[in-house]
C-alpha positions in Angstrom: 0.0 0.0 0.0 1.5 3.3 -1.1 0.6 6.2 1.1 2.8 9.2 0.4 2.1 12.6 2.1 2.2 14.1 -1.3 2.2 12.0 -4.5 4.9 13.2 -6.9 5.1 10.0 -9.0 3.9 11.7 -12.2 5.1 15.3 -11.4 7.4 16.4 -14.2 9.4 19.0 -12.3 10.6 17.2 -9.1 14.0 15.6 -8.4 12.9 13.4 -5.4 10.1 11.1 -4.8 8.7 10.9 -1.2 8.4 7.5 0.3 5.1 6.1 1.6 4.6 6.5 5.3 4.3 2.7 5.4 7.9 2.4 4.2 9.5 3.6 7.4 9.0 2.1 10.9 10.3 4.2 13.7 11.5 2.6 16.9 13.4 5.4 18.6 12.9 6.7 22.1 11.4 10.1 21.3 9.3 10.1 18.1 8.0 6.5 18.1 6.4 6.9 21.5 4.8 10.2 20.3 3.3 8.4 17.3 1.9 5.6 19.6 0.5 8.2 22.0 -1.1 10.0 19.0 -2.8 6.7 18.0 -3.9 5.6 21.5 -4.6 8.9 23.3 -4.7 11.9 20.9 -7.0 10.6 18.3 -9.6 9.1 20.7 -9.7 12.2 22.9 -10.0 14.5 19.9 -12.9 12.4 18.6 -14.8 12.8 21.9 -14.1 16.6 21.9 -15.4 16.8 18.3 -18.6 15.3 19.7 -18.7 17.3 22.9 -18.2 20.7 21.2 -20.9 20.1 18.6 -18.6 19.8 15.6 -20.1 16.4 14.6 -23.6 17.5 15.5 -23.2 20.3 12.9 -23.1 17.6 10.2 -26.2 15.9 11.6 -28.0 19.2 11.7 -27.0 20.0 8.1 -28.4 16.6 7.1 -31.7 17.4 8.9 -31.3 14.9 11.8 -30.7 17.6 14.5 -32.7 20.7 15.4 -30.0 22.4 17.5 -28.6 24.7 14.8 -25.0 25.3 13.9 -22.6 25.5 16.8 -19.2 27.2 17.0 -17.0 29.1 14.6 -17.7 29.3 10.9 -14.8 27.0 10.0 -15.4 24.3 12.5 -16.0 21.7 9.8 -12.2 21.8 9.1 -11.4 20.4 12.5 -13.4 17.3 11.7 -11.7 16.9 8.3 -8.2 17.2 9.8 -9.1 14.5 12.4 -10.3 12.2 9.6 -7.0 12.8 7.7 -5.0 12.1 10.9 -7.0 8.9 11.6 -6.6 7.7 8.0 -2.8 8.1 8.1 -2.8 6.2 11.4 -4.8 3.4 9.9 -2.2 3.1 7.1 0.5 2.2 9.6 -1.5 0.6 12.4 -4.7 -1.1 11.2 -7.3 -0.6 14.0 -10.9 -1.9 13.5 -12.4 0.3 16.2 -10.7 3.5 14.8 -11.7 2.6 11.3 -15.3 2.2 12.4 -15.2 5.7 14.0 -13.8 7.1 10.7 -16.5 5.4 8.7 -19.1 6.8 11.0 -17.8 10.3 10.6 -17.6 9.9 6.8 -21.3 8.8 6.9 -22.2 12.0 8.7 -20.2 14.1 6.3 -21.8 12.5 3.2 -25.3 12.9 4.5 -24.7 16.6 5.0 -23.7 17.2 1.4 -26.2 19.2 -0.6 -27.7 17.8 -3.9 -25.5 20.1 -6.0 -22.3 18.9 -4.2 -22.0 21.9 -1.9 -20.8 21.0 1.6 -20.3 23.4 4.5 -22.5 23.0 7.5 -22.5 26.7 8.4 -24.0 27.6 5.0 -26.9 25.2 5.3 -30.7 25.6 5.7 -31.3 29.3 6.4 -27.8 30.5 5.2 -27.8 28.8 1.8 -28.2 32.2 0.1 -24.9 33.4 1.6 -22.7 30.8 -0.2 -19.5 32.3 -1.7 -20.6 35.9 -0.6 -17.7 36.5 1.8 -14.7 34.5 0.7 -12.4 37.0 2.5 -13.6 35.9 6.0 -15.8 32.9 5.8 -13.3 30.1 5.0 -15.5 28.2 2.6 -12.6 27.2 0.3 -10.4 26.6 3.3 -12.8 24.0 4.7 -13.3 22.4 1.3 -9.5 22.1 1.0 -9.2 20.2 4.3 -12.1 17.9 3.2 -10.2 17.1 0.0 -7.0 16.4 1.8 -8.8 14.1 4.3 -10.5 12.3 1.4 -7.2 11.7 -0.4 -5.5 10.4 2.8 -8.5 8.1 3.5 -8.4 6.8 -0.1 -4.7 6.1 0.0 -4.8 4.5 3.4 -7.8 2.3 3.1 -8.6 2.0 -0.6 -12.1 3.2 0.1 -13.6 5.9 -2.1 -16.6 6.9 0.0 -15.1 10.2 1.2 -13.2 10.8 -2.1 -16.5 10.8 -3.9 -17.9 13.4 -1.6 -14.8 15.6 -2.0 -14.9 15.3 -5.8 -18.5 16.4 -5.9 -17.6 19.5 -3.9 -14.4 20.1 -5.9 -16.4 19.8 -9.2 -18.8 22.4 -7.9 -16.0 24.8 -7.1 -14.4 24.2 -10.5 -17.8 24.9 -12.2 -18.4 28.1 -10.1 -14.9 29.7 -10.2 -12.5 30.3 -13.0 -11.8 32.3 -16.2 -15.3 31.6 -17.4 -17.0 31.8 -14.0 -16.7 33.8 -10.8 -13.6 35.7 -9.7 -12.5 35.5 -6.1 -10.2 33.7 -3.8 -10.4 32.5 -0.2 -8.9 34.7 2.5 -7.3 31.6 4.1 -5.2 29.6 1.7 -5.6 25.8 1.6 -7.7 25.0 -1.4 -4.7 25.5 -3.8 -2.6 22.6 -2.5 -5.7 20.5 -1.9 -6.9 20.8 -5.5 -3.4 20.0 -6.8 -3.2 16.9 -4.7 -6.7 15.9 -6.0 -5.3 16.3 -9.5 -2.5 14.0 -8.6 -4.9 11.4 -7.2 -7.5 11.5 -10.0 -5.5 12.9 -13.0 -8.4 15.3 -13.7 -7.0 18.5 -15.3 -9.8 20.7 -14.1 -8.5 20.5 -10.5 -5.0 21.7 -11.4 -6.5 24.5 -13.6 -8.7 25.8 -10.8 -5.8 25.7 -8.3 -3.7 27.8 -10.8 -6.6 30.2 -11.2 -6.8 30.7 -7.4 -3.1 31.3 -7.2 -3.3 33.9 -10.0 -6.3 35.7 -8.4 -4.1 37.2 -5.7 -2.7 40.7 -6.3 -4.9 41.4 -9.2 -7.0 44.5 -10.3 -9.6 45.0 -9.2 -8.4 43.6 -5.8 -10.0 40.3 -4.7 -9.1 40.7 -1.1 -8.6 44.5 -0.8 -4.8 44.3 -1.7 -4.3 43.4 1.9 -0.8 42.2 2.7 -2.3 40.3 5.7 -4.1 38.1 3.1 -1.1 37.9 0.7 -3.2 39.9 -1.8 -0.8 42.9 -2.1 1.1 41.6 -5.1 0.7 38.8 -7.6 2.2 35.6 -6.1 5.1 35.5 -8.6 6.2 39.0 -7.5 6.1 38.4 -3.7 9.4 38.2 -1.9 8.8 39.0 1.8 7.0 36.7 4.2 4.2 38.9 5.4 0.7 38.8 6.8 -1.0 35.9 8.6 1.8 33.3 9.1 -0.3 30.2 8.6 -1.9 31.5 5.4 1.5 32.5 3.9 2.9 29.0 4.5 -0.1 27.3 3.0 0.1 29.7 0.0 3.7 28.8 -0.5 2.9 25.1 -0.4 0.4 25.7 -3.2 2.9 27.6 -5.2 5.5 24.8 -4.8 2.9 22.2 -5.7 1.9 24.1 -8.8 5.5 24.5 -9.9 6.0 20.8 -9.6 3.2 20.1 -12.1 3.6 23.0 -14.6 7.3 23.7 -15.1 6.6 27.3 -14.0 10.0 28.3 -12.6 8.7 31.7 -11.6 6.4 30.1 -9.0 9.2 28.0 -7.5 11.5 31.0 -7.4 8.9 33.1 -5.6 8.3 30.3 -3.1 12.0 30.1 -2.5 12.3 33.9 -2.0 9.5 33.8 0.5 11.2 30.8 2.3 14.5 32.8 2.5 12.7 35.8 3.9 10.9 33.7 6.5 13.9 31.7 7.7 16.7 34.3 7.4 14.9 37.3 8.9 11.6 36.3 10.6 12.0 32.9 12.3 12.5 32.1 15.9 15.4 29.9 17.0 12.8 27.1 17.3 11.8 27.5 13.7 8.5 29.1 14.8 6.9 31.8 12.6 4.7 34.7 13.5 5.9 37.4 15.8 2.6 39.2 16.4 -0.5 38.3 18.4 -2.4 40.9 16.3 -3.5 39.0 13.3 -1.3 35.9 14.1 1.1 37.5 11.7 4.7 38.0 10.7 6.3 41.2 12.0 8.9 43.4 10.4 12.3 42.0 9.6 14.1 40.8 12.8 11.0 41.6 14.9 11.1 38.6 17.2 9.9 39.3 20.7 10.3 36.5 23.2 7.6 36.6 25.8 4.8 37.7 23.4 6.0 35.5 20.5 3.1 34.0 18.7 4.7 31.2 16.8 1.5 29.4 16.2 1.7 25.6 16.1 -0.2 25.6 12.8 2.5 28.0 11.4 5.2 25.5 12.3 3.2 22.7 10.6 2.7 24.9 7.5 6.5 25.6 7.5 7.3 21.9 7.7 5.0 21.1 4.7 6.5 24.1 2.8 10.1 23.0 3.5 9.3 19.4 2.6 7.9 20.5 -0.8 10.8 22.7 -1.6 13.2 19.8 -0.7 11.6 17.4 -3.2 12.3 19.9 -6.0 15.6 21.3 -4.8 17.4 18.6 -2.8 19.3 21.1 -0.7 20.1 20.5 3.0 18.9 23.9 4.0 15.3 22.8 3.6 15.8 19.6 5.6 17.7 21.6 8.3 14.7 23.8 8.9 12.4 20.8 8.7 14.3 19.2 11.5 14.5 22.3 13.6 10.8 22.7 13.3 10.1 19.1 14.0 12.0 18.9 17.3 11.2 22.4 18.6 8.5 24.6 17.1 6.2 21.7 16.3 6.8 19.1 19.0 6.3 21.8 21.7 2.7 22.1 20.5 1.5 18.9 22.3 2.0 17.7 25.8 3.9 14.5 26.7 0.6 13.0 27.7 -0.8 13.5 24.2 -4.0 15.4 25.2 -3.1 19.0 25.8 -1.9 21.6 23.3 -0.2 24.9 22.7 -1.7 27.2 20.2 1.0 29.8 20.8 4.7 28.9 21.5 6.5 31.8 23.3 10.2 31.7 24.1 9.8 33.2 27.5 7.1 32.9 30.1 6.3 34.2 33.6 4.6 31.0 34.7 1.1 31.4 33.2 1.3 29.8 29.7 -0.1 26.2 29.9 -1.3 23.7 27.3 -5.0 23.4 27.0 -7.1 20.3 26.2 -8.9 22.1 23.4 -9.7 25.6 22.0 -12.8 27.3 20.6 -10.6 27.9 17.5 -9.2 24.3 17.5 -7.2 24.4 14.3 -3.9 23.3 16.0 -4.9 20.0 17.9 -6.1 18.0 14.8 -3.4 19.6 12.7 -0.8 18.2 15.1 -2.5 14.8 15.0 -2.3 14.6 11.2 1.4 15.5 11.1 2.3 13.0 13.8 0.3 10.3 12.0 2.1 11.0 8.7 5.6 11.8 10.2 7.5 8.7 8.9 6.9 10.0 5.4 9.2 13.0 6.0 12.3 10.9 6.6 13.5 9.9 3.1 13.0 10.2 -0.6 14.2 8.3 -3.7 15.3 8.9 -7.3 15.6 6.2 -10.0 18.9 5.1 -8.6 19.3 6.8 -5.2 18.0 6.9 -1.6 18.1 10.2 0.1 17.8 10.2 3.9 16.8 13.6 5.4 16.1 12.8 9.0 17.6 10.3 11.4 15.9 8.0 14.0 16.2 4.4 15.0 14.1 2.2 12.7 13.7 0.3 9.5 13.3 1.7 6.0 12.3 0.1 2.7 12.6 2.2 -0.5 11.0 0.7 -3.6 12.7 1.9 -6.8 10.8 2.4 -10.1 12.2 -0.8 -11.7 10.8 -3.0 -8.9 14.1 -3.2 -7.0 14.2 -2.3 -3.3 16.7 -0.5 -1.1 16.2 -1.6 2.5 18.2 -0.8 5.6 18.1 -0.5 9.3 19.2 2.7 11.2 20.6 2.2 14.7 21.0 5.4 16.6 19.9 7.3 19.8 19.3 10.5 17.8 18.6 13.2 18.7 20.3 12.6 22.0 23.4 11.1 20.4 24.9 11.7 16.9 26.3 8.2 16.3 24.3 6.7 13.4 24.9 3.2 12.1 23.1 2.1 8.8 23.1 -1.5 7.8 22.1 -2.5 4.3 19.5 -5.3 4.2 18.9 -5.4 0.5 19.9 -3.3 -2.5 19.6 -3.4 -6.3 22.2 -5.5 -8.2 23.6 -2.4 -9.9 25.4 0.6 -8.5 23.1 3.0 -6.6 23.6 6.2 -4.5 23.0 6.6 -0.8 22.7 10.4 0.0 23.0 11.2 3.7 22.2 14.7 5.0 24.9 16.3 7.1 23.1 18.8 9.3 24.1 22.4 9.2 24.8 22.4 12.9 27.3 19.5 12.6 30.7 21.0 11.8 32.8 18.0 12.6 30.9 15.1 11.0 32.8 11.9 10.2 31.6 9.1 7.8 33.0 5.6 7.3 31.7 2.6 5.3 32.6 -1.0 4.7 34.6 -0.5 1.5 36.1 2.9 2.5 39.8 3.0 3.5 39.7 6.4 5.3 37.0 8.3 7.1 35.4 11.2 5.3 34.8 14.7 6.8 31.7 15.8 4.9 30.7 19.5 4.9 27.9 20.7 7.1 24.7 21.6 5.4 25.1 19.2 2.5 24.2 15.8 1.4 27.1 13.3 1.2 26.5 10.9 -1.7 28.0 7.4 -1.7 27.7 5.7 -5.1 28.5 2.0 -5.4 27.1 -1.5 -5.7 25.7 -2.3 -2.3 25.4 -5.7 -0.7 23.4 -7.0 2.2 25.4 -6.5 5.4 27.3 -3.4 4.2 27.7 -0.9 7.0 27.8 2.9 7.0 28.7 4.8 10.2 27.9 8.5 10.4 29.1 10.3 13.5 27.6 13.8 14.2 29.3 15.1 17.4 26.8 17.1 19.5 28.7 19.8 21.4 26.7 22.2 23.4 26.4 25.4 21.4 26.0 28.9 22.7 23.8 30.8 20.2 23.6 34.5 19.7 21.2 36.5 17.5 21.7 38.7 14.5 22.3 42.2 16.0 19.1 43.5 14.5 17.0 41.2 16.7 16.7 43.7 19.5 14.8 41.4 21.8 17.8 39.1 22.1 20.5 41.8 22.4 23.2 40.7 24.9 21.6 37.3 25.4 22.6 33.7 24.7 20.6 30.5 24.1 21.8 26.9 24.2 21.4 24.2 21.6 22.7 20.6 21.4 22.3 18.8 18.0 18.9 19.7 16.6 17.4 20.6 20.0 16.8 24.1 21.4 17.0 24.2 25.2 15.2 26.3 27.8 15.5 27.0 31.5 12.3 26.2 33.4 11.7 26.8 37.1 10.5 23.2 37.7 14.2 22.1 37.3 15.8 24.9 39.3 14.2 24.8 42.7 14.0 28.4 44.0 15.9 30.0 41.1 13.8 32.2 38.8 15.3 32.0 35.3 14.3 35.7 34.9 16.9 36.6 37.6 19.8 34.6 35.9 22.6 35.3 33.5 24.8 32.9 31.7 28.4 34.2 31.4 30.5 33.1 28.4 33.2 31.6 30.6 31.2 29.0 32.5 31.4 25.3 31.6 28.2 23.5 30.5 27.8 19.8 30.7 25.3 17.3 29.3 23.6 14.7 31.5 21.4 11.8 30.4 18.1 11.6 32.4 16.2 8.5 31.3 13.5 8.9 33.9 12.8 12.7 33.3 10.2 13.9 30.9 10.1 10.7 28.9 13.9 10.4 28.8 16.0 13.5 27.9 19.5 14.9 28.0 19.7 17.9 30.3 22.3 20.7 30.3 23.9 21.8 33.6 25.8 25.1 34.1 26.8 27.4 36.8 25.0 30.7 36.5 24.9 34.1 38.2 21.7 34.7 40.1 20.6 38.2 41.2 18.1 38.5 44.0 15.1 40.6 43.2 15.9 42.5 46.3 18.8 44.1 44.5 16.3 46.3 42.7 14.9 47.7 45.9 11.4 47.6 44.4 12.4 50.2 41.8 11.3 49.8 38.2 14.1 51.9 36.8 16.9 52.4 39.4 20.2 54.1 38.6 22.9 51.4 38.1 25.1 52.8 40.9 22.6 52.1 43.7 21.9 48.5 42.8 22.6 46.1 45.7 25.4 43.8 44.6 23.6 40.6 45.6 24.6 38.2 42.9 25.3 34.6 43.9 26.4 31.5 42.0 23.9 28.7 41.4 23.5 25.7 39.1 21.0 26.0 36.3 19.5 23.0 34.5 18.1 23.3 31.0 15.7 20.9 29.3 14.7 20.6 25.6 12.3 23.3 24.7 9.6 20.9 23.4 9.3 19.4 26.9 8.6 22.5 29.0 5.2 23.2 30.7 4.6 19.5 31.3 4.9 19.8 35.1 3.9 22.5 37.6 3.7 26.1 36.3 6.7 28.3 36.6 8.8 30.8 34.7 10.7 29.8 31.6 13.3 31.4 29.3 15.2 30.3 26.2 17.5 33.3 26.1 19.5 34.5 29.1 21.7 37.6 29.5 25.4 36.9 28.9 26.5 39.7 31.3 
């Protein structure tokens, strides 16, 4: 069963082919338990919350089986669709009759709510039917349709059933008939439909879906304006002319995904170049150390260049997810390690922080500093993030590797097994033995390979400046360059070994000088992980009263019983008592009481904070 996240098998303009999520079985100590928790805790609890909050009742009401009326926000249907997508991906890797029965039940509710002409949006049913398509700027009709389409494709690929795909195609056909060069103008204020229609084109090979997606991309930035020329909605310029990541962060990432998908199908280099420019703008000038995007609470939006506040950072979890999908798409067309580096940074930090270790509480916002009040919640009235997290976790194995006709490219590392079918029917299979991301020693053992020479391309992370690589037939170790793929081309045999060593020194990180919020401060990383200082580990020491001098020694300690098993960082630090300020908000420096003392600070991976009792947290500490 082939279940790729995106299917590029017939895409003319890609260099890599993603593997199916069923081709990789993770058995590591960090991600594999998260995937299992997603299956056994996250998906069941989310289903019950979809019931409890009226999201499933909305479909029953739309079908005429309920009299309660529509409940919640206008785009609540999309949360149901994302849950179906997540559950479908989970079924692909872990068949589960009880979960499949729940999915079938939800699909039945969705199908019964569809209108005779194919329209489906429970908010615009019964007394609101006359309002269809009248406020694309704010009402999210195409956005909801896009998530239905993506759920239907995932369900079809994972189960072979076409029940939901038929529903999605009827709605997509109505959209194609209604909008386009010979129909209505207009585009949704929240991007999503573009990449969904392109994936439906890949699934069905129906040209109208690709044509309509291209139409929606080209509707932005036109005259007369479709969305008021608002930068917030990426309508200020035609998409091919955009170069700065701006506006609502999630919408921008979804737009860029659609642009990359369109470029993969059309040979339109201008779309891919624009998506690359936007990616460079986002991750060279507007991203947090965790990879998170979106500096402003107002509008969940990007700020100006280098505007990256810590405590009021927005960094919405959905923006991290959109950025992962965007980086993944760029990587398949331009196999450059920079895209995989950001994908990894997001995975282990900006994304994984969005869900609790227990699998049933979530961050919508991911700040880099906190006074002790920011806690994960079991749900939100605007619940876009929880089911979005679930669908990424369920499909996560599919992000680890890609193939070409004669090569296997490995982007991410974790203990597990990998089978890579090649186009001619041959298979490249191997095991990966590693304790990544806690340890950079990676041992790959070939299980089977084609009878002809093939290439194994291994990503050398940008953070790894002293990588060493050896293999069975290699006389001397190699020292591959950071931020590249090292390609080994030869005839492989079962039992061949490749050993990649990525030393993980503790790194002190400083910011670009234009990031005023981090002036004079330092953060700690180790390997792909960003660290933070949380009060729960530091007894009576408030991280807000600490500084981390450049001269102190920092050591790593393995803590198998803490927070699911982590590596902590220990360092002496200078701690200033709050009494030193004498209660003054702005004292002259010469009257401060010299009350600093030395104390030990313990740092934990950022993704793991806020899983214990509340307390202050900081990623960045003053150096002096």
